N, C-alpha and C positions, 0 to 999 in steps of 0.2 A: 535424490533427493533434489527434485526441485522446490524451489520459493520464487510466485513468481503474484506478480503487484497484478493488479485486475484493473483499474481506470487505463484506459490506453494502452493497454499488453494487455489482455483476453479479451477486454472489454473497449471499441471505442471509444471517443471522449465523449460526451455527448453535452448538451447545453448544461442540462440540469441534471447535479447527482441523480437523484432520482429517476431521470430516463435513461440509464447506465441501463443497457442489456448487453451477458454473454450468448453468444450463439452456439447454437444448440447441437452444430460442430464442435463448437473449443469446448463444450458441457463433454461431447460426448468422447472426445480424449482423452480430455482431467480426471472423469471417470476408468475411464479400461485403464492408461496410467494405476492410477490409486490400483487397484486389482490384482495391479499385476505382483510380484514373487518379488521382496526383499525392496518394491521403489516404497520414496516415503513424496505423498504433494504438501505441497503445503503452496496457500495462497497469504500474502503478508502487505497490509494495505493500510493506508490512510483508515480508514468508512470502519465503527464502529462494527465489532468483530459478530456479533447480529444479524448487519445488513451485508455486512458481506459475505457468511453462509445465505442469508437470503441470496445475493443477485446469481449466486456459481449453484445454487440449486445443490449439492454435493456434499452428502453428514460427512463420506469417507478422507475426507481430505486433516491437512493442521487449518486451523484458521489464528494467520496475528491479524487482531487487530489496534488501531487507534496509533499504526507505527511502534508498533514493539509493549504494546500498556499494556496488553491485553490478553493472551490467549486462547484458542481454544484446542485440546483436543477431538480428533476422528468420535464422531459418534456422542460425544460430548457439549456440552455450555460452556460462555467463555467465562471469564475468570480476569480476573483486572491484575496488577501487580499492586500488593499491598503499600508498597511507598507512596502509589497513587492515590488512592480512596482517602486523604485527609489533602483533599482538592478537586474534592467529587463539588461542593460550595462556593469554591471561590470560578472554578468552570461556568457553575449556572449562574452564577451571578457574570458574569463573560457575557456568557450568551444576552444577558435580557437588552444588557449596554448596549451589543453589539448588533442585535434585532432593534431599538431604537433608535442607529444612527444608521440601522440599512434602510428604517420607515422612509427617510427623507432621503435616499439618494436610490434611486432610478437603473433599476437593475444588479441590484446586492444582495444578495440568500443569504444568508446564516442559519448551515447547516449544528446543530447541538449530539456530539454524540457521547456524551456523559461527561467521559475522562480525559475528551480535547473537544475543540469546537472551529472549525473552516466559517472563512467569508469567506465565497465566491466572490469574485467581480469579471468572469469570462464576461458578462450579458452587458456591461457598466459602459457607458465610454471613459474611453481612456485618462479625461481632465480631469474625475474627481476621483481618480485613483491616488493622487501626494496625499489626498482628504483622509482618502477613508486610511490609508496605511499610520497618517498620526493618531487620529479618530485608537487605532489599535492599537498606537503603538505607548498610548496616556495608560488602555483599558488596562491593558500587561505591564505594566511598572505600577499602579496602584491596584494593581491586586497580585501580584510576583510574579507573573505568568509568565513566559518565554516562547516568544512569538517568533515561526519559523517559516519563510515562501514558498512556495512552488508555481505548481505553476498556475499562473491567474488565483492563487487563493491562501489565503491570509487565517496560518493557524497560530491559535495561543495550547497552550501547554505544561503539564504540571512542570518547574524546576527541576528536570527526573531526570539525569543523564543514560534516556536509553531511548533508540533509534532505530530505525531498519534491519541497519547495521549490527548492536549487541543483540535483537531481537534475534536476527537471520547465526548470527551467532551461534546463540545460546540450545535456540530450536537441535542446528549442527549438533549441537558437542550431546544434546539427549540422544536424540535418534544413534549412533556412531556415523555422521555424517563425515568427522576430521579426523579419521582410521586411519589405513591406510589397505589399499581397494574400495578405499569407499570413492564412490564416484558426487560430485555437487556442479546444479546449474541452475543460474539466477538471474531471472528475468524482467524489465522494467524502464518503465520512461523520465517516468523524476527525479528533481535532485535530489529527493529524498532516500530514492532507489541505491542515485550512489554511494550513500552511505555500505549499503548491505555487499557492494562491488564490492566497495574497498577493506574492509569486518573481514571476508569471506576468505578474500585472495591473500587478508595477511593468515590468515588463520589458515588456509590449505589451500598452495599459492596452481594445482591444479585445479580449480572454481573455475566451472565454464563461463560467466559475466555475455549476458547480453544486451540491450540497448535496444527496446525499440523506438524507431522515430526515425536515429543515429540522432548528432545534436541539431539539442534547438535548442533555438534562441542565441543564439553563444555560449551554450554553458557547453566546454568540456567535456565529455565523458572516464571518466574509467574502465567502461566497457571494454574488455576484446573482441567484441562481434557487434554485428548491428544490424536488426531487418526492419523492412520498415516501417510494419504496422500490423495493428492483432490480426490482420489475416495468413502474414507473411510467421507471427510466432506459429500460426495454428502448423499450419506446413511442417513449420521445426519441430512442434512436437508430437508432430503425426508422425519424422523421418525418425524421432525416439522412439515413440515405441513398438515402432517396424521395425524396427534393428533389435526391439524385445523381443520379438515374437508374439508384440498381441496383435490388439483388433481391437474396433468399432465394437456396435454393435448394429450399425448400419451396409 
């Protein structure tokens, strides 16, 4: 089982979420791996599942979207967890309030992901960040949502105990990847991916964990290994494909 983050792991980080792109060579190796017997490829992302699927352009892989709040099997539409559906209205209200705030702050972008939402400030001046964080905390408190932070992004989520770690373990169990003889590789670049590293290593100590980009902004990683960038991550996947006896269409 290969469990892979997208932004910053398979795709280079882009200034705006809609500008991100998975290189063709990376998509080719993912498709080739997914076509092998006894290999399951899954992407796990903070993006909405339909957006994650759009970005990778592959129907043959599993997709965990919104940090675990929704799941799509290969060749199937995504479905949200039943316990997050009651918070759809609260998220929509949070999006509306956040957009009103963002309209007065240059460089702040609001991403509506239906079951969660993100406020990106990568393009904003650092001086506005404290004010933005305070305003987002008020929204979270008023609507009883959870506030989490990632790479220059604030996220509001339903108050449900789900993250990339719980979602990763659930899918691994579903696919039999925690049983004897199975192997798991998990790769990611952000704070949210650390949840997956910890949970999978606890569930299966032989899980291989890879941080893309290494130590970032002083965040100490739980991963055993690191690669410098998405291109190096692709090279690692190509090596796995070669060891499995597969090949891309190139």
